N, C-alpha and C positions, 0 to 999 in steps of 0.2 A: 118069322117075319112075314112070310107070304100069307099065312093064316090070319095074322093080325091085320094085314092089309085088306084081305077079302072081307073080314068081319067088321072092319071099321066103317065109319060113316063117310060122308062126302068130304068133310073137313080133314079127317085123318088121312084119307086117300090122297087128297090134294096136297097136303104137307109132305107126304111120302114121295109123291111124284116131283114135288119141288126140290126136295133134297137130292133125288136121283138126277134131276136136270142140272143142279148145281155141281154135283160130283162129276158128271160127264163133261160139263163145260170147263171145270178147273183142270181136269186131266188132259183135255184137248190143248188148253193153253200151256200147261206144263210141258207136255211132250213136244209141242211145236217150238216153244221157246228154247228148250234144251237142244233140239236139233239145229235151230237157227243160230243160236249163240256159238255152238261148236263149229258150224260151217263158217260163220262170219269171222271167228277168231283165226281160223286157218287161212282164210282169204286175206285177212288184215295183215298177218305176218308175211305172206307172200307179196302183197301189194307194197308194203313198206320196203321190203328188200329190193324188189324190182324198181321201185321209184328212185331210191337213193343210189342204185347202181347205174342209172342212166347217165349218159354223158352230156345231155342237154335237157332243158326244161320241156321242150316240145316232145322229145322222146319219152320223158318221164310221164307227162300227161297222157300220151298215147298208150302207154302201158297200163295206166289206171283205167282206161276205157274197158279193159278186159274184166274188171271187177265191178259188177253192177251195183253192189252194195255201196261202193265208194265213188260212184259216177259223179255225184255233185262236186266232189273235190276236183276231179279232172276237169269238169266244165268250168269251175271257178278259175283254175290255173290257166286254162286256155283263154278265157275272156281277159284275164289280167295280163297275160303275155301279149295279147294283141293290142291292148290299150295302155300298157305301161309307159310307152313312149309318147303317149298323147298328152300334150300340155293343156293345162287349164285355160279355158277360153271364157272370157266374160261376154256372153251373148245370151239374150233373152230367148233365143230359139232353142237353146240346149235345155234338156231336162235337169232337174236337181241332181239326179244320179250322175249325169255327165259333167256337171259344173264342179263337183267336188274333186279333190286331188286324187291321184292314183292310190295313195296310201289309204285314204278314207274309203274309196271305192272297194279296195281289196278287203278291208276289214268288214265292210257291210256284206259283201258277197260270201265271205268265209263264214260269217255268222249265220247267214241264210242257209248255206250248205250244211252246217252243223245241225241246224234245226231240222232239216230234212232227214238227216241220217239218225237223229235221236228219236224220231217218231217210232220206227220199228223196235228200237231198244226198249221203249216203255210200253209197247203194245201188250195188253193183257194184264198189266200190273194192277190197274184199277179193279178189274174183275176179280182177280185173286184176293185183293184186300177186302173187297165187298163180301165175297163168299166166306173168307176166313173170319170175318167179324159178325156175320149174320147167321151162318149155318147153325151154331150152337143154340141161338135163340129160336130158330125155326124148330129144331129138335125139342127144345124145352117146351115150346108151345104145344107141340104134338103130345108130349108127355102129360102136360096139365090137362089137355083136352081128353086124352085117353083115360086118365085117372078119374076125371069128372064123370065120364060115362060109365066107367067101371063101378064107381060108388053108387051111381043111380041104379044100375042093374043089381048090385048087391043089396041095396036097400029095399028092393022089391021082393027079395026072397024072404020067406018066413023064418028060415034057419040059416045061419052063416057059419061056414067052416073056414079053416085056414087056407085050404086049397082054393076056395071060391074067391078069397081076397088076393092071394099070392099070384094066381094066374093072370087075371086082367091087369093088375098093377105092374107085374113083371113085363107084360107085353107093352104097356104104355112106356115103361122106362127104356125100352129098346130105342124109342125115338130120340132120347137124349144121347144115347151111344151113337146112333146114326148121325146126328148133328155134329158130334165131335169127330167122328170118322171122316166126315166131309170137310170140316174146317181145318183139321191139323195138316193134311198135305198142302192145302192152299196157303196156310200161314208160312210153313217151312219153305215152300217154293217161292213165295213172295220175297222172303228175305234173301234166299240164296240167289235167285235169278236177278233180283234187284242189285245185289252186290256185284255180280258178274257184269251186268249192264253198266253199272256206274264205273267199273274199272275200264271197260271198253270205251265209254264216253270220255273218260279222262285221257286215254291214249289218243283218241280222235282230236281232242282239243289241243293236246301237245303237238300233234302233227300239223294241225291248222296253224299254230303259232310258228312252227318251223317253216312251213310253206310260205307264210306271210313274209318272214324275214328273208327267205331265199328269193322270192319274187322281187321284193324291194331292193335287195342287193344287186340282183341281175339288172334291174331297171336303171340303177344308178351308175352302172358301168358304162 
């Protein structure tokens, strides 16, 4: 492969470097997401246990402050706890956010918190999907370009042997294999990491639903 890279032209070398960059980028995303999801799942299990074991909502939200990944949930709970007893006032000086009922305000804040926590869950997925879908075509382009130049060199020879054909063509076909080697880990990681992120996202939405019901029930007491 190194010999083929050195002997290749600018296009061949550029495509080889592009595949290398795509491979490095995909593995960086894969390793980081594996570590982040593992750590987040551990923290999420601890955060839920500590939250529901608390004796008051203020204590529960304070416990969530220790988990930075779920800090938006704690902030939402604190804001709603402070404003749950606030009655709706018909005043033009109040913002639209303040004029709605506590239930609507809670729903809006929880939705915003979920969106904040979902951003790191989906981080890198677009890159993995792009690499998984384009890397084979980059390798195929390198193969076609390499075969084209190999045939030109072979055509310039007065006599052609099997070794003269098999060598350059074989080196060109390596680009297709390299493209597949880059794409396969990205595709597998995209599916597995996406499934794990979707499961965690479902758990967060369920917790937000339970938190909403809890805050509204405490506010009505």
